[in-house]
N, C-alpha and C positions, 0 to 999 in steps of 0.2 A: 628353158632348161636344155633344150637340144644344142643351142649355141655354147652352153657351158661344158658339155661333155668332152668336145675336142680339147678345150682349154685345160680341163682337169687331167686328161690323158697326157697332154704336154708337159704339165707340171710334175706329173708322177714319173715320167720319163726323165726329166731333168734331175729329180731327186735321186733316182736310181743311178744315173750316169755320174753324178758327183761321188757315189759310193760312200755317202755319209751313213746311210742305213746299213750297209755291208759292214762298215767299221764298227757301228754299234753292236751288231750281231757278233762280230769277232771278239769285241771287248767282253760282252756277256759270256761267250763260250770260253774265253780265257780266265775270267774272274770267278765264276760260278763254282768250278771245280776247287778253286782255292777256299772259298767259303764253305764248301761241303767238306773239304778236309779239316778246316778249323773247327767245324761243328763236331766232326768225328773225334777230333782230339779233345774237345771239351768233354764229350761223353766218356772217353777214356780216362780223362783226369778226374772226373767226378767218381768213376768206378774205383780209382785208386785211392782217392781221398776218403770215400765213405765205405769202401770195402764191399760195396753191393751195387748192383744196377738198379736197385729199388729207388724210384723218383721221390718216394715219401721221405727217405732220409735227407735228401738234398733240400726239400721244402721245410722239413723240421729245423734243419740247421740254419736255413735262411731266416726263419722265424726267430730263432735263438739270438742270431748275430744282430738282427735288425732291432729286436726289443732291447738288447743290451745297449746298442748305440743311441736309442731313443732316451734312455735314462742318463746319458752323458751330457754334461754342461758344455763340452767342447764342440758338439754338433750343432750347427745352425738350425733355427727353428723351421726353416723351409725344408731342409733335408729330413727333419723329424717328421713333418707332415707327409712328405713322400713315402718315407719308410712305414709310417703307420698305415697307409693305404696298401703298401706291398704286403705287409704282415697280414692284413685282413683278406687280401687276395689269396695268399698262399694257404691260410687257413680255411678259406672257403673251398679251394680245390681239394684240400685234404679231406674235409668233411664230406665232399661229394665223391671222393675216391676217383678223381679224374686227373690224369697227368696233363698239365697244360702245354708240355712240350714234348709229347711222345715222339720218339724217333722214327719217322717215316717221311716219304717224299712230299706228301701233302702238307704236313706240318712245317717241313723245311721251306716249302714254297710260300706258305702263309707267313712265316717269320721273315723271309727274305723280303717279301713285298712290303711288310710292315716297316722294316728298317730302311728299305730303299726309297720310300715315298718322299722323304724330305730333301734328299741330296743326290743319291745315285741315279734314280730314274729322271729327275729334272735335268741333270747334266746331260744324260743321254738324249733327252728330247731337245735340249738346247743346241746340241751338235747338228741336228737336223733342221731346226727351225731358225736359227740365228741368221742365216744368209739367204733366206728365200727372196727377199727383195734387194738387199744391199749387194748381192753378188751380181745382180743385173746391171748395177752401176759400174762395178769393177770390170766386167767383161765387155760393157758397152752394148749389151743387148736390149737395155731398157728403151732406147730410142726406137729399135726395130719393133719391139713389143707394143709401144704405144702408138705407132703409126697404123696399126691394124684397125679396121672399122669396127671395133669392139669397145664398149664402155669401159672406162677404167675400173669402175666397181666390179664388173664381171671378172676382170683379170685378177683382181685381189681376191675376189670370192673363190675363184678356181684355186688360188694358192692356199686359202684357208681351208677349203674342203680337202685338198691333197694332204695338207698338214694334219688335219684330224684323222685322215685314213693311216698316215705313217705313225702318228702318236699310238693309235690303236694297235697297230702291228708291233710297235716297240714293246708295249705292255704285254701283249699276248705272247710275244717271243720270250720276254723275260720269264713269264710264268711257266711256258712250255719247257724251256731249256732248264729252269730250276727243277721241274718235276722229273724230266728225263735224266738229268745228270746226277741228282742227288738220290734218285731211286736205285741207282747202281749200288750205293753204299748202304742206304737205309730201308730199301724196299719200296714197292709201289703201292702199298696199302695205305689205309688211314682215311679213306673217303667218308666212311659212315661213323667215324670217331666223334663222340659228343664234344662240342665246344660251347662254352658259356659266353653269352654276351648280354649287354644291357646294363653294365656296370656304370653308375653315376657317381661322380665325386661331388659332393655338397660341402662347401667349406673345406675342412680338412678331413671329413669323414666319407666313407665308402657306402653309398646307398645300394643295397642288394635287393630292393623290392621289385625292381623291374628285370632282374636276371632271369634268363631262361635258356635252356640248352637247345642247340640246333646241331644237325650233322654237319661235319667239317666242310663238306663240298658246298653247302648253302652259305656258311660263314665265308668260305673263300670267294664266292661270287660277290657277296657284299663288300669284302675287302677289295677285291678286284675293281669294283665299281668306283670306290673312293680313290684308289691309286690312279685309275684312268681319269678321273675328274681333276685331280691335282696336277697330273701330267698335261692335261689340256689347257689348264690356266697358265702353266709355264710356257706352253706353245704359243698361246695367243699373245702373251706379253713379249715373248721373243720375237714374234712377227711385228708387233708394234715397234720394238726397238730397231728391227731391220728396216722398217719404213722410214723411221725418223732419222737414223744414223746410216750414212752411206757406206761407211767403212765396216766390213764384215768382222775385222779384228776388234774394232771398238765396240761393235754390238755384242760380240761374244764376251768381251771383257766386262761389260756393263752387267749382263745377265749372270755371268760367273760371280761377280762380286756381290750381287743381290742374293743369290742362292746361298752362297757361303755365309754371308752376313746373317741370313735367316737362321742357319744352323747355330751360329754363335749367340745370336740374340735369344733364341728359344731357351738357352740355358742361362741367361743373364738378366731377363727383363721382368722378372716376377713382380717387382715393385713399381714398374713403369707401366701403369695400366693403359695408357693411350696406345702403347705398342701393339695391343691386341688388334687394332685395325690395320696393321701392316700385313700385306699378303703373305710374306715369307714366314711369318710367325704362326700361320694357320695351316701349314701344309700337313702336319702330322695327324690326319684325319682318323687314320686307323687306331690311333691311341685311345680315342673315345670308346671304341668297341671293347677294349680290354680293361678299362677303368683306371688308366694311368692318370696322374695328376695333370691338369692343363698347365701350360706355361704361365698363364695369368688368370687370376680368379675371375670368374664371370664368363669364361669361355666354355662352350660345348659344341657338339657336333652341328647343330642348327646354326649357331653363331658363325662358326668357321666356314660353313658352306655358303652362308649369305655374304660374308666378307670376300671370299674368293670369287663368288659369282659377280659381285659389284666390280672388283678389279678386272675380271675377265670381260665383262660387257663394256667397261670403260676403255679397255685396251682395244677391243674390236672397233668401237666408235671412232677413236682416235686414229687407228690405223686406216680406216676408210676415209675419214676426213682428210687426213694428211696426203694420202695416195691420190685422191681425186681433186684436191684443191691446190696442192703445192706445185710449183714449177720445178718438176724433178728431171727435166730434160736438159737443164744447164748444170 
C-alpha cells in the first residue's frame, strides 16, 4: 500500500495540472445559475397561469390534463401508461398534502441531481476520465512510466483510485454548488421537508404499499449515492476505453456517443426488451425512488444496479488485462 501512495499522489497532481477538473467546476458554476433562473421562471409562469402560488392548483390541473389525454385515441398506449402513473402520483401527494417540488435549495439540488444522472454528470466525469491512459501515449510519458520498477497493475490501480476520488469530488461539487447558488433565490431551508419514496411500478400500475416518508436530507443522501454509483460506472468504462484506444479524441468520441445514445434509447426502446441489459439504459437510477415508469418492463432498482455493476466489473477486468498484457510501448 505504501508504494501506491506516491503513485496516487502523482496521478492526482497530473489530473489537477490538466485543469480538467477546474473546467468541470467552471462549467457547473456557469450552468447552475441558468438552471436556477429557469426554475424561477417556471414558478413565475405557474403563478401567472393558475393565479396562485398554491402548488395544489398545479397538481389538480396536471391530473385533469393527463386524465383527458388518457381517454384520447390519438395518444399511444405507452404514453397512457406513463400518464396513469403520473396521475396516481399527483393524487397521492394531494392526499398527503405534500408539495413534491417545494421551492427551496434542497429540493432544487435533489431535482438537479435526478435530472443530471443520465447525461450531464456522466459527461462531466468523462471529461476527467477519458484520457487518463491515452494521454500518456500522446505525450510519450507512457514509456517513462513503465520503465519504473513498479508493477503495471499498480500503475493502473493508482489511476483508478485517483479517478474514484475525482468522481466523488465532481458529484460533491455539483451538489454543493446547486445548494449554494439556488439558495440565493429559493432560500436554504427544506432539509426536514417530508419526501415520499418506495413507489413501485408493477405493469402499468403504481404500487403504493411500500411508500413511506423520510426527511429530505435522508432522501438526498440516498439519491446522492445512486448518482455517485452511476458516475463511477461511467468513469471505469471511460478508463477502459482510454486503455484500449490510444487516441484521447477517439476515446472521448466513443464515450460521448454511448452516453448520448443511452439518452435516446431510453425514450425509444420500450418494445426492445433485450436493451435493458445495455448499461446506458440503466443510468436513471433515481427514477425508481420517485415511481417513474421504467424504460422497459421488468426493470427495477435492483436490476439496474446489478446490470451496471456487471458492466463496471467487466470494464475494470478488461482494463487491467489490456494494460498488463498488451505491448503498449510500441
